[in-house]
N, C-alpha and C positions, 0 to 999 in steps of 0.2 A: 504494500500500499504506500510505502514511502514515509509513513508516520512512525514516530517512536512508540514502541509498545507501552500500553497504559500501565503495566506493572513497573516499568522503570521509574515512574514518578515517585513511588515510595523510596527508591534508592536516591533520588534527587533530594527528597526531604532529609534522608539520613545524612547525606553529604552536607546539607545545610546545618544540621544540628552539630555534626562533628566539627565543622569549621567555626561555628559560633563558639563552641567550647575552646577550640584552639586559640581563637582571638582573645579569650580571657586568660590564656596561659594554662589551660587545663586539657585533659584528654579523657576519652571514654575509659582508657586503660587505667588512668589514675583513679577513677571512680571505683572500677572493679578491684584494683589493688587495695583500695581502702575498705572493701567488703560491701560495696553498693553496686547494684545493677539497676538498669532503667528500661524495663520491657514497655512496649507500646500497648496502650489500653484501647486507643481509638485512633482511626485514620479516616479523614474525609478528603476528597479531591474533587474539584470542579474544573472540568476542561473547557477552556474558553476558545482557544485556537490550537490547532495541532502543532506539536514540535515535529520537525522533520529530521530524518537521518542526517547525522553530521552537523546539526545545528549546535552552536555554542549557546548554552542555557545558563543564564545568571539566576541564582537562587537568593532571594532576600528572606532572611529568617528573623522572625519577630517574636519576642516574648511579651505578650499583652499584659502579663501581671507577674508579680513575684511568686515563685513556686512555694507550694506547701509540701505535702507528701506527694503531690501530683505537680507536674509541669506541663504547661500548654505551649505549643509552638504553632505559629501561623507562618505560612509561606506564600511568597509571590514569585512565580517563575516567569522570566522574560526571554524572549528570543534575541537574536543578534541585532535586530532592528529596534530593540527596546520595547517591543509590544508585549503587553501582559498576556500570557497564554494559559496560565493555570494558577489557581489558588488552592491552598491545602491547609490542613490542620491535623496535628497529632496531639494526643494526650499520653504522657508516659507517667510511670509511677516509680518512685525511689523504693527499692527493696533491699532490705538488710539480707545479704546472702547467706548469713549463718542461721537466722531465724526464719527466712523466707516470708517476712512480714513487711508491710509498708513502713517506712521510716521518714524521718526529716531529711531534707537535703544536706549535704556536707556544709559545715560552717564556712569554710574557705570559699566555696562556691557562692554562698549567700552574700558574703562580705564583698565579693567581686561584682556581683549583680546589683547590690543595693544602690550604688551611686547613679545607676541609670533610671532608677525609679524615684529618686528624690526630686521634689519640686523646685 
């Protein structure tokens, strides 16, 4: 068809989350090494225009609110022309890997995020 496979959009969202953490000086690995995993609870995607094979996609990742035991991410995907082609949302939960129960986000993570939410 010449269009990007719809399942790839979840991977685009994942890249957005990973790079957002990296921009704060953190990695998913650092969360897991501290005993916290972040499985996805919910994923929504709205296709506005198709991405085509070999398109360069820009992913804008937005945290609309400070996380609690859950963290919400919104995404805007743009093609090379800067046209909005997709919007998405994921909800993840912080899980203590030892107890397998929801937990608070790591303190360091919250300290790094807080300045972005101050008025």
